[in-house]
Structures are given as structure tokens and as C-alpha cells.
MOPAC internal coordinates of N, CA, C and O (Angstrom, degrees):
PM7 1SCF
backbone

  N    0.0000 0     0.00 0     0.00 0    0    0    0
  C    1.4520 1     0.00 0     0.00 0    1    0    0
  C    1.5222 1   111.02 1     0.00 0    2    1    0
  O    1.2310 1   120.29 1   153.82 1    3    2    1
  N    1.3241 1   117.05 1   -26.18 1    3    2    1
  C    1.4621 1   119.56 1   179.78 1    5    3    2
  C    1.5226 1   110.59 1   -62.91 1    6    5    3
  O    1.2310 1   120.80 1   139.33 1    7    6    5
  N    1.3387 1   116.07 1   -40.67 1    7    6    5
  C    1.4636 1   119.47 1   178.91 1    9    7    6
  C    1.5122 1   109.51 1   -61.42 1   10    9    7
  O    1.2310 1   120.29 1   135.65 1   11   10    9
  N    1.3364 1   117.05 1   -44.35 1   11   10    9
  C    1.4555 1   120.79 1  -179.89 1   13   11   10
  C    1.5294 1   110.55 1   -62.68 1   14   13   11
  O    1.2310 1   120.36 1   139.26 1   15   14   13
  N    1.3456 1   116.91 1   -40.74 1   15   14   13
  C    1.4630 1   120.41 1   179.32 1   17   15   14
  C    1.5161 1   110.66 1   -65.58 1   18   17   15
  O    1.2310 1   120.45 1   136.25 1   19   18   17
  N    1.3397 1   116.74 1   -43.75 1   19   18   17
  C    1.4609 1   120.34 1  -177.74 1   21   19   18
  C    1.5205 1   111.97 1   -69.42 1   22   21   19
  O    1.2310 1   120.51 1   141.20 1   23   22   21
  N    1.3100 1   116.63 1   -38.80 1   23   22   21
  C    1.4594 1   120.16 1  -176.66 1   25   23   22
  C    1.5189 1   111.72 1   -85.36 1   26   25   23
  O    1.2310 1   120.81 1   139.14 1   27   26   25
  N    1.3134 1   116.06 1   -40.86 1   27   26   25
  C    1.4480 1   119.52 1   177.68 1   29   27   26
  C    1.5122 1   115.16 1    86.12 1   30   29   27
  O    1.2310 1   119.53 1   166.02 1   31   30   29
  N    1.3069 1   118.51 1   -13.98 1   31   30   29
  C    1.4604 1   120.23 1  -178.63 1   33   31   30
  C    1.5210 1   110.83 1  -163.94 1   34   33   31
  O    1.2310 1   120.85 1   -15.10 1   35   34   33
  N    1.3164 1   115.98 1   164.90 1   35   34   33
  C    1.4670 1   120.28 1  -175.67 1   37   35   34
  C    1.5252 1   114.52 1   -69.21 1   38   37   35
  O    1.2310 1   117.37 1   150.71 1   39   38   37
  N    1.3541 1   122.61 1   -29.29 1   39   38   37
  C    1.4701 1   118.68 1   176.52 1   41   39   38
  C    1.5265 1   113.04 1   -59.81 1   42   41   39
  O    1.2310 1   120.13 1   146.76 1   43   42   41
  N    1.3298 1   117.35 1   -33.24 1   43   42   41
  C    1.4672 1   119.86 1   176.94 1   45   43   42
  C    1.5186 1   109.86 1   -68.54 1   46   45   43
  O    1.2310 1   120.65 1   140.28 1   47   46   45
  N    1.3189 1   116.35 1   -39.72 1   47   46   45
  C    1.4588 1   120.67 1   177.24 1   49   47   46
  C    1.5281 1   109.89 1   -63.79 1   50   49   47
  O    1.2310 1   120.89 1   143.01 1   51   50   49
  N    1.3187 1   115.91 1   -36.99 1   51   50   49
  C    1.4630 1   120.96 1   177.67 1   53   51   50
  C    1.5260 1   110.48 1   -61.84 1   54   53   51
  O    1.2310 1   120.23 1   137.45 1   55   54   53
  N    1.3104 1   117.16 1   -42.55 1   55   54   53
  C    1.4757 1   120.54 1   177.60 1   57   55   54
  C    1.5192 1   110.91 1   -67.75 1   58   57   55
  O    1.2310 1   120.25 1   140.41 1   59   58   57
  N    1.3209 1   117.13 1   -39.59 1   59   58   57
  C    1.4566 1   121.71 1  -179.66 1   61   59   58
  C    1.5276 1   111.15 1   -62.37 1   62   61   59
  O    1.2310 1   120.20 1   138.21 1   63   62   61
  N    1.3248 1   117.23 1   -41.79 1   63   62   61
  C    1.4595 1   121.90 1  -179.32 1   65   63   62
  C    1.5305 1   112.72 1   -85.81 1   66   65   63
  O    1.2310 1   120.46 1   176.29 1   67   66   65
  N    1.3291 1   116.73 1    -3.71 1   67   66   65
  C    1.4704 1   123.38 1   179.80 1   69   67   66
  C    1.5275 1   111.36 1    56.34 1   70   69   67
  O    1.2310 1   121.34 1  -127.14 1   71   70   69
  N    1.3340 1   115.04 1    52.86 1   71   70   69
  C    1.4564 1   121.85 1   179.19 1   73   71   70
  C    1.5223 1   108.46 1  -100.75 1   74   73   71
  O    1.2310 1   120.52 1   -45.42 1   75   74   73
  N    1.3373 1   116.61 1   134.58 1   75   74   73
  C    1.4555 1   121.44 1   178.32 1   77   75   74
  C    1.5269 1   108.41 1   -90.12 1   78   77   75
  O    1.2310 1   120.49 1   -83.94 1   79   78   77
  N    1.3183 1   116.66 1    96.06 1   79   78   77
  C    1.4594 1   122.47 1  -179.14 1   81   79   78
  C    1.5256 1   107.79 1  -137.91 1   82   81   79
  O    1.2310 1   119.85 1  -104.50 1   83   82   81
  N    1.3520 1   117.88 1    75.50 1   83   82   81
  C    1.4617 1   120.52 1  -172.64 1   85   83   82
  C    1.5222 1   114.15 1   -64.21 1   86   85   83
  O    1.2310 1   119.34 1   154.61 1   87   86   85
  N    1.3099 1   118.86 1   -25.39 1   87   86   85
  C    1.4664 1   121.10 1  -179.14 1   89   87   86
  C    1.5253 1   112.47 1   -95.75 1   90   89   87
  O    1.2310 1   120.02 1  -174.22 1   91   90   89
  N    1.3268 1   117.57 1     5.78 1   91   90   89
  C    1.4696 1   122.39 1  -178.22 1   93   91   90
  C    1.5228 1   112.33 1    53.69 1   94   93   91
  O    1.2310 1   120.62 1  -139.98 1   95   94   93
  N    1.3226 1   116.42 1    40.02 1   95   94   93
  C    1.4610 1   121.03 1  -179.33 1   97   95   94
  C    1.5199 1   110.32 1   -61.61 1   98   97   95
  O    1.2310 1   119.96 1   132.81 1   99   98   97
  N    1.3373 1   117.68 1   -47.19 1   99   98   97
  C    1.4595 1   119.25 1  -179.64 1  101   99   98
  C    1.5240 1   110.88 1   -67.64 1  102  101   99
  O    1.2310 1   120.14 1   139.82 1  103  102  101
  N    1.3196 1   117.33 1   -40.18 1  103  102  101
  C    1.4580 1   120.21 1   179.82 1  105  103  102
  C    1.5161 1   112.44 1   -62.92 1  106  105  103
  O    1.2310 1   120.56 1   142.36 1  107  106  105
  N    1.3242 1   116.54 1   -37.64 1  107  106  105
  C    1.4607 1   120.59 1  -177.83 1  109  107  106
  C    1.5251 1   111.34 1   -82.79 1  110  109  107
  O    1.2310 1   120.44 1   129.78 1  111  110  109
  N    1.3224 1   116.77 1   -50.22 1  111  110  109
  C    1.4620 1   119.82 1  -173.95 1  113  111  110
  C    1.5256 1   112.76 1   -92.46 1  114  113  111
  O    1.2310 1   120.24 1   137.48 1  115  114  113
  N    1.3271 1   117.15 1   -42.52 1  115  114  113
  C    1.4605 1   120.58 1  -176.70 1  117  115  114
  C    1.5128 1   112.86 1   -69.77 1  118  117  115
  O    1.2310 1   120.48 1   122.66 1  119  118  117
  N    1.3189 1   116.69 1   -57.34 1  119  118  117
  C    1.4721 1   120.57 1  -177.24 1  121  119  118
  C    1.5238 1   110.72 1   -64.55 1  122  121  119
  O    1.2310 1   120.44 1   132.48 1  123  122  121
  N    1.3250 1   116.76 1   -47.52 1  123  122  121
  C    1.4692 1   119.32 1  -178.87 1  125  123  122
  C    1.5225 1   111.27 1   -65.24 1  126  125  123
  O    1.2310 1   120.00 1   142.70 1  127  126  125
  N    1.3256 1   117.60 1   -37.30 1  127  126  125
  C    1.4630 1   120.73 1   177.83 1  129  127  126
  C    1.5151 1   112.10 1   -65.25 1  130  129  127
  O    1.2310 1   120.60 1   137.81 1  131  130  129
  N    1.3294 1   116.45 1   -42.19 1  131  130  129
  C    1.4659 1   120.45 1   179.48 1  133  131  130
  C    1.5282 1   110.80 1   -65.92 1  134  133  131
  O    1.2310 1   120.59 1   133.82 1  135  134  133
  N    1.3197 1   116.48 1   -46.18 1  135  134  133
  C    1.4730 1   119.90 1   179.20 1  137  135  134
  C    1.5278 1   110.06 1   -62.87 1  138  137  135
  O    1.2310 1   120.21 1   136.40 1  139  138  137
  N    1.3249 1   117.20 1   -43.60 1  139  138  137
  C    1.4640 1   120.64 1   178.55 1  141  139  138
  C    1.5145 1   112.53 1   -62.52 1  142  141  139
  O    1.2310 1   120.76 1   141.16 1  143  142  141
  N    1.3189 1   116.15 1   -38.84 1  143  142  141
  C    1.4691 1   120.24 1   179.33 1  145  143  142
  C    1.5263 1   110.86 1   -65.47 1  146  145  143
  O    1.2310 1   120.44 1   136.41 1  147  146  145
  N    1.3148 1   116.77 1   -43.59 1  147  146  145
  C    1.4689 1   119.95 1   178.75 1  149  147  146
  C    1.5272 1   110.50 1   -64.76 1  150  149  147
  O    1.2310 1   120.57 1   134.60 1  151  150  149
  N    1.3237 1   116.52 1   -45.40 1  151  150  149
  C    1.4648 1   119.74 1  -177.02 1  153  151  150
  C    1.5243 1   113.00 1   -70.34 1  154  153  151
  O    1.2310 1   120.03 1   161.47 1  155  154  153
  N    1.3342 1   117.54 1   -18.53 1  155  154  153
  C    1.4633 1   119.50 1   173.85 1  157  155  154
  C    1.5237 1   110.13 1   -60.82 1  158  157  155
  O    1.2310 1   120.82 1   141.65 1  159  158  157
  N    1.3288 1   116.03 1   -38.35 1  159  158  157
  C    1.4587 1   120.44 1   177.13 1  161  159  158
  C    1.5147 1   112.63 1   -66.42 1  162  161  159
  O    1.2310 1   120.65 1   151.55 1  163  162  161
  N    1.3150 1   116.36 1   -28.45 1  163  162  161
  C    1.4656 1   120.45 1   179.30 1  165  163  162
  C    1.5248 1   110.32 1   -81.41 1  166  165  163
  O    1.2310 1   120.28 1   128.61 1  167  166  165
  N    1.3341 1   117.07 1   -51.39 1  167  166  165
  C    1.4630 1   120.64 1  -173.71 1  169  167  166
  C    1.5243 1   114.07 1   -78.01 1  170  169  167
  O    1.2310 1   120.01 1  -179.29 1  171  170  169
  N    1.3286 1   117.59 1     0.71 1  171  170  169
  C    1.4697 1   119.88 1   173.22 1  173  171  170
  C    1.5238 1   110.81 1   -75.12 1  174  173  171
  O    1.2310 1   120.17 1   166.35 1  175  174  173
  N    1.3171 1   117.28 1   -13.65 1  175  174  173
  C    1.4725 1   121.48 1  -179.42 1  177  175  174
  C    1.5240 1   110.25 1   -63.29 1  178  177  175
  O    1.2310 1   120.62 1   -44.64 1  179  178  177
  N    1.3193 1   116.42 1   135.36 1  179  178  177
  C    1.4667 1   120.30 1  -179.37 1  181  179  178
  C    1.5279 1   111.52 1   -64.57 1  182  181  179
  O    1.2310 1   120.28 1   152.64 1  183  182  181
  N    1.3214 1   117.06 1   -27.36 1  183  182  181
  C    1.4705 1   119.90 1   178.53 1  185  183  182
  C    1.5273 1   111.55 1   -69.39 1  186  185  183
  O    1.2310 1   120.44 1   163.11 1  187  186  185
  N    1.3266 1   116.77 1   -16.89 1  187  186  185
  C    1.4655 1   120.81 1   178.34 1  189  187  186
  C    1.5272 1   111.75 1  -108.17 1  190  189  187
  O    1.2310 1   120.73 1  -165.45 1  191  190  189
  N    1.3315 1   116.21 1    14.55 1  191  190  189
  C    1.4616 1   120.47 1   176.91 1  193  191  190
  C    1.5174 1   114.10 1    93.63 1  194  193  191
  O    1.2310 1   120.06 1  -174.74 1  195  194  193
  N    1.3242 1   117.49 1     5.26 1  195  194  193
  C    1.4619 1   121.01 1   179.32 1  197  195  194
  C    1.5133 1   112.17 1   -85.43 1  198  197  195
  O    1.2310 1   120.94 1     4.25 1  199  198  197
  N    1.3171 1   115.82 1  -175.75 1  199  198  197
  C    1.4674 1   121.09 1  -178.51 1  201  199  198
  C    1.5174 1   112.45 1   -80.16 1  202  201  199
  O    1.2310 1   120.05 1   168.94 1  203  202  201
  N    1.3072 1   117.50 1   -11.06 1  203  202  201
  C    1.4615 1   121.06 1  -179.74 1  205  203  202
  C    1.5147 1   111.28 1    90.66 1  206  205  203
  O    1.2310 1   121.11 1    -3.72 1  207  206  205
  N    1.3125 1   115.47 1   176.28 1  207  206  205
  C    1.4561 1   121.83 1  -177.37 1  209  207  206
  C    1.5180 1   110.08 1  -110.72 1  210  209  207
  O    1.2310 1   120.78 1   -23.44 1  211  210  209
  N    1.3134 1   116.12 1   156.56 1  211  210  209
  C    1.4603 1   122.28 1   174.20 1  213  211  210
  C    1.5279 1   107.46 1   -66.51 1  214  213  211
  O    1.2310 1   120.37 1   -26.88 1  215  214  213
  N    1.3240 1   116.90 1   153.12 1  215  214  213
  C    1.4676 1   120.63 1   179.25 1  217  215  214
  C    1.5213 1   110.73 1   -53.52 1  218  217  215
  O    1.2310 1   120.89 1   -46.89 1  219  218  217
  N    1.3128 1   115.90 1   133.11 1  219  218  217
  C    1.4604 1   121.58 1   178.30 1  221  219  218
  C    1.5225 1   114.01 1    89.38 1  222  221  219
  O    1.2310 1   120.13 1   174.14 1  223  222  221
  N    1.3203 1   117.36 1    -5.86 1  223  222  221
  C    1.4684 1   120.74 1   179.26 1  225  223  222
  C    1.5213 1   108.23 1  -104.36 1  226  225  223
  O    1.2310 1   120.82 1   -49.96 1  227  226  225
  N    1.3113 1   116.04 1   130.04 1  227  226  225
  C    1.4605 1   120.69 1   178.91 1  229  227  226
  C    1.5216 1   109.72 1  -105.67 1  230  229  227
  O    1.2310 1   121.05 1   -10.03 1  231  230  229
  N    1.3078 1   115.60 1   169.97 1  231  230  229
  C    1.4555 1   119.98 1   177.06 1  233  231  230
  C    1.5270 1   110.28 1   -61.18 1  234  233  231
  O    1.2310 1   120.43 1   138.36 1  235  234  233
  N    1.3220 1   116.78 1   -41.64 1  235  234  233
  C    1.4637 1   120.74 1   179.26 1  237  235  234
  C    1.5163 1   112.07 1   -61.20 1  238  237  235
  O    1.2310 1   120.75 1   138.73 1  239  238  237
  N    1.3343 1   116.17 1   -41.27 1  239  238  237
  C    1.4658 1   120.22 1   177.80 1  241  239  238
  C    1.5250 1   110.26 1   -63.66 1  242  241  239
  O    1.2310 1   120.56 1   136.02 1  243  242  241
  N    1.3211 1   116.53 1   -43.98 1  243  242  241
  C    1.4613 1   119.77 1  -178.83 1  245  243  242
  C    1.5263 1   111.13 1   -64.99 1  246  245  243
  O    1.2310 1   120.02 1   140.61 1  247  246  245
  N    1.3210 1   117.56 1   -39.39 1  247  246  245
  C    1.4691 1   120.23 1   177.31 1  249  247  246
  C    1.5274 1   109.90 1   -63.96 1  250  249  247
  O    1.2310 1   120.06 1   141.55 1  251  250  249
  N    1.3305 1   117.49 1   -38.45 1  251  250  249
  C    1.4749 1   119.99 1   177.19 1  253  251  250
  C    1.5287 1   110.98 1   -63.90 1  254  253  251
  O    1.2310 1   120.20 1   141.30 1  255  254  253
  N    1.3232 1   117.23 1   -38.70 1  255  254  253
  C    1.4698 1   120.77 1   176.29 1  257  255  254
  C    1.5238 1   109.67 1   -63.08 1  258  257  255
  O    1.2310 1   120.66 1   138.11 1  259  258  257
  N    1.3294 1   116.34 1   -41.89 1  259  258  257
  C    1.4669 1   120.25 1   178.84 1  261  259  258
  C    1.5350 1   110.36 1   -63.66 1  262  261  259
  O    1.2310 1   119.89 1   137.98 1  263  262  261
  N    1.3339 1   117.81 1   -42.02 1  263  262  261
  C    1.4664 1   121.15 1   178.76 1  265  263  262
  C    1.5255 1   111.21 1   -63.93 1  266  265  263
  O    1.2310 1   120.77 1   141.05 1  267  266  265
  N    1.3306 1   116.13 1   -38.95 1  267  266  265
  C    1.4670 1   120.04 1   177.59 1  269  267  266
  C    1.5285 1   110.28 1   -63.00 1  270  269  267
  O    1.2310 1   120.73 1   137.47 1  271  270  269
  N    1.3504 1   116.20 1   -42.53 1  271  270  269
  C    1.4638 1   118.23 1   178.77 1  273  271  270
  C    1.5115 1   112.37 1   -65.80 1  274  273  271
  O    1.2310 1   120.08 1   146.35 1  275  274  273
  N    1.3246 1   117.45 1   -33.65 1  275  274  273
  C    1.4683 1   120.39 1   176.04 1  277  275  274
  C    1.5236 1   109.60 1   -64.41 1  278  277  275
  O    1.2310 1   120.35 1   134.84 1  279  278  277
  N    1.3273 1   116.93 1   -45.16 1  279  278  277
  C    1.4685 1   120.48 1  -179.79 1  281  279  278
  C    1.5260 1   111.01 1   -61.19 1  282  281  279
  O    1.2310 1   120.20 1   136.00 1  283  282  281
  N    1.3205 1   117.22 1   -44.00 1  283  282  281
  C    1.4687 1   120.92 1   178.73 1  285  283  282
  C    1.5229 1   110.30 1   -62.37 1  286  285  283
  O    1.2310 1   120.29 1   136.92 1  287  286  285
  N    1.3180 1   117.04 1   -43.08 1  287  286  285
  C    1.4643 1   121.25 1  -179.69 1  289  287  286
  C    1.5181 1   111.52 1   -64.72 1  290  289  287
  O    1.2310 1   119.99 1   138.06 1  291  290  289
  N    1.3295 1   117.62 1   -41.94 1  291  290  289
  C    1.4655 1   121.22 1   179.61 1  293  291  290
  C    1.5267 1   110.47 1   -64.65 1  294  293  291
  O    1.2310 1   120.28 1   135.96 1  295  294  293
  N    1.3289 1   117.07 1   -44.04 1  295  294  293
  C    1.4704 1   120.24 1   178.92 1  297  295  294
  C    1.5245 1   110.07 1   -64.45 1  298  297  295
  O    1.2310 1   120.17 1   132.71 1  299  298  297
  N    1.3233 1   117.29 1   -47.29 1  299  298  297
  C    1.4604 1   121.33 1   179.83 1  301  299  298
  C    1.5341 1   110.55 1   -58.84 1  302  301  299
  O    1.2310 1   120.28 1   131.79 1  303  302  301
  N    1.3158 1   117.07 1   -48.21 1  303  302  301
  C    1.4653 1   120.96 1  -179.26 1  305  303  302
  C    1.5188 1   111.22 1   -62.89 1  306  305  303
  O    1.2310 1   120.40 1   139.81 1  307  306  305
  N    1.3239 1   116.84 1   -40.19 1  307  306  305
  C    1.4601 1   120.51 1   178.75 1  309  307  306
  C    1.5139 1   112.44 1   -63.83 1  310  309  307
  O    1.2310 1   120.32 1   136.50 1  311  310  309
  N    1.3263 1   116.99 1   -43.50 1  311  310  309
  C    1.4692 1   120.73 1   179.86 1  313  311  310
  C    1.5254 1   110.44 1   -65.70 1  314  313  311
  O    1.2310 1   120.16 1   133.40 1  315  314  313
  N    1.3244 1   117.30 1   -46.60 1  315  314  313
  C    1.4639 1   120.69 1  -179.48 1  317  315  314
  C    1.5300 1   110.68 1   -64.07 1  318  317  315
  O    1.2310 1   119.75 1   138.68 1  319  318  317
  N    1.3267 1   118.08 1   -41.32 1  319  318  317
  C    1.4644 1   120.96 1   178.02 1  321  319  318
  C    1.5203 1   111.04 1   -64.21 1  322  321  319
  O    1.2310 1   120.24 1   139.05 1  323  322  321
  N    1.3299 1   117.14 1   -40.95 1  323  322  321
  C    1.4653 1   120.70 1   179.14 1  325  323  322
  C    1.5262 1   110.97 1   -64.03 1  326  325  323
  O    1.2310 1   120.32 1   136.76 1  327  326  325
  N    1.3279 1   116.99 1   -43.24 1  327  326  325
  C    1.4696 1   120.46 1   178.09 1  329  327  326
  C    1.5296 1   110.16 1   -62.98 1  330  329  327
  O    1.2310 1   120.26 1   136.10 1  331  330  329
  N    1.3196 1   117.11 1   -43.90 1  331  330  329
  C    1.4662 1   120.42 1   177.72 1  333  331  330
  C    1.5151 1   112.24 1   -62.56 1  334  333  331
  O    1.2310 1   120.73 1   138.92 1  335  334  333
  N    1.3191 1   116.21 1   -41.08 1  335  334  333
  C    1.4655 1   121.84 1   178.44 1  337  335  334
  C    1.5224 1   110.46 1   -61.53 1  338  337  335
  O    1.2310 1   120.39 1   131.62 1  339  338  337
  N    1.3245 1   116.87 1   -48.38 1  339  338  337
  C    1.4680 1   121.21 1  -179.74 1  341  339  338
  C    1.5247 1   111.17 1   -65.41 1  342  341  339
  O    1.2310 1   120.23 1   140.05 1  343  342  341
  N    1.3201 1   117.16 1   -39.95 1  343  342  341
  C    1.4574 1   121.26 1   178.94 1  345  343  342
  C    1.5303 1   110.72 1   -63.10 1  346  345  343
  O    1.2310 1   120.31 1   135.78 1  347  346  345
  N    1.3164 1   117.02 1   -44.22 1  347  346  345
  C    1.4679 1   120.56 1   177.24 1  349  347  346
  C    1.5183 1   110.88 1   -63.68 1  350  349  347
  O    1.2310 1   120.18 1   140.87 1  351  350  349
  N    1.3189 1   117.27 1   -39.13 1  351  350  349
  C    1.4659 1   120.94 1   178.59 1  353  351  350
  C    1.5256 1   110.95 1   -63.70 1  354  353  351
  O    1.2310 1   120.10 1   139.13 1  355  354  353
  N    1.3247 1   117.42 1   -40.87 1  355  354  353
  C    1.4656 1   121.31 1  -179.39 1  357  355  354
  C    1.5317 1   110.92 1   -71.08 1  358  357  355
  O    1.2310 1   120.04 1   136.28 1  359  358  357
  N    1.3286 1   117.52 1   -43.72 1  359  358  357
  C    1.4632 1   121.00 1  -173.81 1  361  359  358
  C    1.5261 1   113.72 1   -76.04 1  362  361  359
  O    1.2310 1   119.79 1   131.30 1  363  362  361
  N    1.3144 1   118.01 1   -48.70 1  363  362  361
  C    1.4687 1   120.03 1  -175.29 1  365  363  362
  C    1.5184 1   113.34 1  -122.70 1  366  365  363
  O    1.2310 1   119.83 1   167.01 1  367  366  365
  N    1.2976 1   117.93 1   -12.99 1  367  366  365
  C    1.4638 1   120.66 1  -177.54 1  369  367  366
  C    1.5171 1   110.86 1    82.82 1  370  369  367
  O    1.2310 1   121.28 1   -33.06 1  371  370  369
  N    1.3039 1   115.16 1   146.94 1  371  370  369
  C    1.4618 1   120.05 1  -178.16 1  373  371  370
  C    1.5200 1   112.95 1  -101.90 1  374  373  371
  O    1.2310 1   120.75 1   169.68 1  375  374  373
  N    1.3258 1   116.18 1   -10.32 1  375  374  373
  C    1.4616 1   119.58 1  -179.37 1  377  375  374
  C    1.5083 1   109.32 1  -132.44 1  378  377  375
  O    1.2310 1   121.48 1   -28.61 1  379  378  377
  N    1.3007 1   114.78 1   151.39 1  379  378  377
  C    1.4625 1   119.67 1   171.93 1  381  379  378
  C    1.5191 1   107.47 1   -83.96 1  382  381  379
  O    1.2310 1   119.90 1   -19.10 1  383  382  381
  N    1.3304 1   117.80 1   160.90 1  383  382  381
  C    1.4636 1   118.77 1   176.82 1  385  383  382
  C    1.5288 1   111.26 1   -58.54 1  386  385  383
  O    1.2310 1   120.85 1   -29.82 1  387  386  385
  N    1.3268 1   115.97 1   150.18 1  387  386  385
  C    1.4646 1   121.54 1  -175.25 1  389  387  386
  C    1.5273 1   111.75 1   -58.88 1  390  389  387
  O    1.2310 1   120.20 1   143.25 1  391  390  389
  N    1.3253 1   117.22 1   -36.75 1  391  390  389
  C    1.4693 1   120.31 1  -179.85 1  393  391  390
  C    1.5291 1   111.03 1   -63.75 1  394  393  391
  O    1.2310 1   120.09 1   137.22 1  395  394  393
  N    1.3257 1   117.44 1   -42.78 1  395  394  393
  C    1.4638 1   120.85 1   177.71 1  397  395  394
  C    1.5254 1   110.91 1   -65.81 1  398  397  395
  O    1.2310 1   120.70 1   144.07 1  399  398  397
  N    1.3074 1   116.27 1   -35.93 1  399  398  397
  C    1.4640 1   120.40 1   179.33 1  401  399  398
  C    1.5232 1   110.61 1   -65.70 1  402  401  399
  O    1.2310 1   120.87 1   137.12 1  403  402  401
  N    1.3349 1   115.95 1   -42.88 1  403  402  401
  C    1.4668 1   120.02 1   178.44 1  405  403  402
  C    1.5222 1   111.22 1   -64.76 1  406  405  403
  O    1.2310 1   121.03 1   138.72 1  407  406  405
  N    1.3270 1   115.64 1   -41.28 1  407  406  405
  C    1.4631 1   121.28 1  -178.50 1  409  407  406
  C    1.5256 1   110.85 1   -66.47 1  410  409  407
  O    1.2310 1   120.98 1   147.39 1  411  410  409
  N    1.3016 1   115.74 1   -32.61 1  411  410  409
  C    1.4608 1   121.43 1  -178.39 1  413  411  410
  C    1.5099 1   110.06 1   108.33 1  414  413  411
  O    1.2310 1   120.47 1   -47.76 1  415  414  413
  N    1.3002 1   116.71 1   132.24 1  415  414  413
  C    1.4591 1   120.08 1  -175.65 1  417  415  414
  C    1.5161 1   112.76 1   -74.42 1  418  417  415
  O    1.2310 1   119.88 1   155.37 1  419  418  417
  N    1.3319 1   117.83 1   -24.63 1  419  418  417
  C    1.4594 1   119.25 1   176.85 1  421  419  418
  C    1.5205 1   110.05 1   -63.04 1  422  421  419
  O    1.2310 1   120.69 1   131.41 1  423  422  421
  N    1.3134 1   116.28 1   -48.59 1  423  422  421
  C    1.4622 1   121.13 1   179.94 1  425  423  422
  C    1.5201 1   109.57 1   -67.22 1  426  425  423
  O    1.2310 1   120.34 1   135.01 1  427  426  425
  N    1.2944 1   116.96 1   -44.99 1  427  426  425
  C    1.4572 1   121.25 1  -175.12 1  429  427  426
  C    1.5259 1   112.65 1   -68.52 1  430  429  427
  O    1.2310 1   119.88 1   134.46 1  431  430  429
  N    1.3061 1   117.84 1   -45.54 1  431  430  429
  C    1.4645 1   121.03 1  -175.41 1  433  431  430
  C    1.5206 1   113.52 1   -85.94 1  434  433  431
  O    1.2310 1   120.58 1   146.10 1  435  434  433
  N    1.3527 1   116.49 1   -33.90 1  435  434  433
  C    1.4592 1   119.79 1  -172.15 1  437  435  434
  C    1.5230 1   113.69 1  -116.04 1  438  437  435
  O    1.2310 1   120.61 1   170.04 1  439  438  437
  N    1.3208 1   116.43 1    -9.96 1  439  438  437
  C    1.4563 1   119.83 1   177.99 1  441  439  438
  C    1.5183 1   114.59 1    77.00 1  442  441  439
  O    1.2310 1   119.58 1  -163.57 1  443  442  441
  N    1.3125 1   118.41 1    16.43 1  443  442  441
  C    1.4657 1   120.75 1   177.98 1  445  443  442
  C    1.5249 1   109.96 1  -154.66 1  446  445  443
  O    1.2310 1   121.05 1   -19.12 1  447  446  445
  N    1.3370 1   115.60 1   160.88 1  447  446  445
  C    1.4599 1   121.85 1   177.79 1  449  447  446
  C    1.5203 1   109.79 1   -83.11 1  450  449  447
  O    1.2310 1   120.82 1   -38.97 1  451  450  449
  N    1.3056 1   116.03 1   141.03 1  451  450  449
  C    1.4609 1   120.13 1   175.99 1  453  451  450
  C    1.5227 1   110.40 1   -76.44 1  454  453  451
  O    1.2310 1   120.82 1   145.73 1  455  454  453
  N    1.3168 1   116.04 1   -34.27 1  455  454  453
  C    1.4588 1   121.49 1  -178.71 1  457  455  454
  C    1.5112 1   108.42 1  -126.53 1  458  457  455
  O    1.2310 1   120.42 1   -56.09 1  459  458  457
  N    1.3003 1   116.80 1   123.91 1  459  458  457
  C    1.4630 1   120.86 1   177.96 1  461  459  458
  C    1.5161 1   108.70 1   -94.52 1  462  461  459
  O    1.2310 1   121.36 1   -79.33 1  463  462  461
  N    1.3028 1   115.01 1   100.67 1  463  462  461
  C    1.4637 1   119.09 1  -177.45 1  465  463  462
  C    1.5076 1   110.35 1  -108.97 1  466  465  463
  O    1.2310 1   120.10 1   180.00 1  467  466  465

């Protein structure tokens, strides 16, 4: 929580963790989705305008269920992303050869320079 307090927002956390996310996909969808999922367990309480809980279920229990679902979703997404990443690496490769990279992909792929300097 100290990092969140010091940074104040997820783009700072992104820089701290050195994650390449130029469109802030995780900051917009991941963080907001997780916070929304947790708060669903809180705002379901009838005292806060929600539909209330089934008999025997407390707000704390519902929040724990929400946290469990977040953990399952994060693990599932991580495994599926890893499999997709490895599959793409095996089928088409994730990097161009080092020589092409040094030469420049504009020249190599398109036969011309993007910037004439």
C-alpha cells in the first residue's frame, strides 16, 4: 500500500515494475476490474443500497469470495497468456534475427528508411 500511496496511481506502479504497457491496459482494465470486483462484495450490503446477502452470508464472507474469484481469474489469465506467448514464439517467433534488428526493420522489411537523416 505504501507504493500506491507514494505513487498515487497505476502508471507510477507501471514505471516502478518496469512493465511495457503503452495503452495502460492493465491500469484501466486490470486495476479497475479488481477494485470493482472487491467493492461488489461491499456494496451488495442492503445498508449501502445493495440487494443484501443470503442468510448466513456476511459482507466479510462475500469479500473473501470476491478475492478468491480474483485469484482464480489472475491465475487463469496468466496461464492462458503464457501458453499463447509460448505458442506464438514456437510458430512465428517473437523476435527478428539480431542482424535484421541491427540493420533496421524499415530497411529490412520495406526496403526503405522511415526517416532520412
